[in-house]
Structures are given as structure tokens and as C-alpha cells.
N, C-alpha and C positions, 0 to 999 in steps of 0.2 A: 875728393873722388865718385869726378864722377856714375851713373849707376853704368854697369856692364851688363849688357846682353846679348845670349846666346840665341839667335837667327836660326830655329832650329827647332822640333821638337824629337827625334831625334834621344834615348837616356842614353847611347853609346860617347855621340857628343856630351853630351854632357856630360855625364861619368870622369869622361876625357878634360875636361873642365874647368872640376871640381879637384883635380890635380895641383891644385896652382893655389891652392886657397883660397881665392881670391871668390870678393861674394857678386854671384851675377841671377840672375829672371829671364825666365825660360821666355820668347815670342812664335808662337806658329808662322813666316812669311807664306798669304798665299798669292801666288806668282805664276806665270803659265812658264813650264821647261819648257816648251818643245826649244828642238837645235833651229835656226835657221841655214838656210838655205847654203850648201855652200861653206858653216866652222865649220872649223876640228875640233876637233875637243877640247883641245886645251884653251878654246877660244869662249867653249861652249859655259865648262865652268868658270872660266876666269864673268865673265858678261853676271852667269848666274847665283853664282856667290855676292862679290854688288847689287844687282836688282835685289834679290832679301833683304838681304844690310839699310838699303833703302826705303825700302819699300816698312821694313820696321819703325824705321823713320819718326813718317808719318806719323807715330803713335809715339812719339818719344824723339820732340824737338831737342834736350839734352841728354845724352848715353852714348857711349863708348859700343859700335850694334855689330858684331862680330857674324858672317854670312862666309856658309861655307857651302859646296855641290860636289860632288862624285859623277868621276866615270870610269868606267872600267874598257876596256880596249884591249880585244884580241881583232890579232893581223888588218888594224883600218880601221877595224868596228865598232861602236856603240856598243858595251853589251847591257842589257837595259836587266830590270828586275821582270824577274820570269811568271811570277802569280800566280802557277801553281807546279805539279811537278811535272809533269812532262814539260813543260818549258823547261826548267830545272833540266832536264838529263841532258836535254837537248846543250843546252849551257857547257855544262860538266866535261861533256862528251869532248864538246869540239879544245876543253879546256886543255884537257888528259896532255901530256906530259908535253902544255904549251910553255908561252912567257900573254900572262896580263896584261896590263902596265890595266892602272891605277893610277887620274889623272885628281890631282884633289883643288882647288878654288879656293884661295881668301882674302878675306875685306874684312878692311877695319875699321867703321868712318863712324867718325868722332860727328854726330846730328848736330854739335852744338855747333864748330865751329866749318863746318861742309868736306871736313878732310879725310880722304874717302885713301887710303892703300892696300893695294891687293893684288895676287903675287901663288902660282899655278906651283902647284911643289909633287913628280911623279914618284910612285912608288914601285915594284915591280916583283911580281910572284910565280916565283915557277909552279910547276903543280906535273904534281906526280904520273907518271899516268897509272888508268888509274881502269880499273872492269868497269862492267858495267852492273855488279852483284853491290861493288865496293859502294857507286857514286848512290843508289839502287838505296844502301842501308844511309849508308850519312842524309843523304836525306830522307829518310822519316826520320832520323831521331831528329833531326834540328829545323827541320823544316821552314830552309829559311832566301822560304816564294819572295819574297819585297822587298829580299839583300840581290843590289846592281851584283852581277857575277856570280848570281847561287850559294852563297856560300856567307857563315863569317866567323873572317878569323879572330872574331873576340871568345872565338866557344869553340866548338868544335871541329869546326872550318877551315882549323891548325897540320890535322890530320892530313887535310888532301894534300901538301906544296912539299915541295923537296929542297926550295931558296927560298930569301925576300932577302930583296935588294933594292932597299932607300936609305936618306938618313936619316926619319921617323918613324915608329912603326906607329906610333898615334897616327900617325899619315894615314894607312891603310883602315881601319875604320872611319875615316872622315874628316880629323881637326888633327890640322901638322900643327902641333905643338911648342917645339923649338920652335917655328917661324913666327911661330904668335908671337911669346915672349917678345921676339925680335919687335915687331906692331907696337906693341903692349908699349915698351923701351921707350921707342919715341912719339908715343903719344906721354909721357911724362911717370908712366906705371911699373916699379919693377918690383917682380913680384919676389928679389931676397931681401926686399925692402919690407915686413913690413905697414900696415898701421903711419899710410902714409895719406 
């Protein structure tokens, strides 16, 4: 089997990928993640997930490389990482009682054959109507200031939601595992067949 590389520095994505029981390493791609003029969220995450994989391929010419990127979208606007408490309060006040769409781009690049498979996976989160006291308490508990949308769904952030809607709960954390399994199968890797 070719070496499997997760092109991400996210410990949460690495934890998700480890569920498959496949050996892998991580490598952090250094790319410009700015959106292009007029680029839709779906186009952005697909482009960035592919760019991340191609960037890692420069150092690994015979590997299967996973690239992934995610944005949160509210009323057509991308929610970035808040960076601090004040911005996180603003984001969660906007999200309160509303639906936020998480759009995740996923790419699998075979750096030997140059074949790339990529897709976009949506996942909707319905937020509870939250008071400012609840928002402030949550933020002080978890401090999700480096997370798009100002929450960690894999942690205490689950308390903010009234409903989740999507095909794979792993998508919300940034790595659509069900779809990744299909991409790996197209490269001859069956996760249910050990020692290939």
C-alpha cells in the first residue's frame, strides 16, 4: 500500500482518520487560503482541499494524500475563525436560532499517478435560541477562538444545537469519513480488508 498522508495539522481530523485503522502520517500544507473574487464557499473548499494535497505531493511523490478544507456559512456569508472572545460572541449571536451550513472539501491525490478525486460534503447545524449568558458561558468553558463558527462540535459545542442534518457526523469536524472510504476504494484500498 502506498503511504497514506493526511494533509492537515488538525488533531481532530487525525483522530477521525485513525478510526479506519490505517497507518498514516500527517503533514501540514502551507498554502494561501484566501478566497478568490466571486468564489462560492463550495468552490473555495474544493479548490483548497486539492491545493493542500498537491502541496504535500511536492515532498511525497509516491503517496495517497488527503486534503480537506471547511467553512461555515450563515446567510450566504462565510464565518471565519473568530480569533477572540468578542468576535466569537458576535458569531454565536448571529447563529442563535438559525441554521449554519458547514461545507467541507475533500480531495484524495495519488501523487504517483497524479489522479485526484475531490468532492464537497454539506452538513447543516440548527442552533438553539441562545441567551448572551449562555453564549458567554459556553465560550469561557471551551474557548473555541480558532474554530470556524466559534464552537467545537466534538466537545461541549454540542450543547448549542437543536438539530444536526447531514450524511456523516464526521463532516462537521472536518473529514467526511464515509466519502473518504469510497475515494480510498477507488484507489484499491478496502478498509474492511486488512493487510492488503
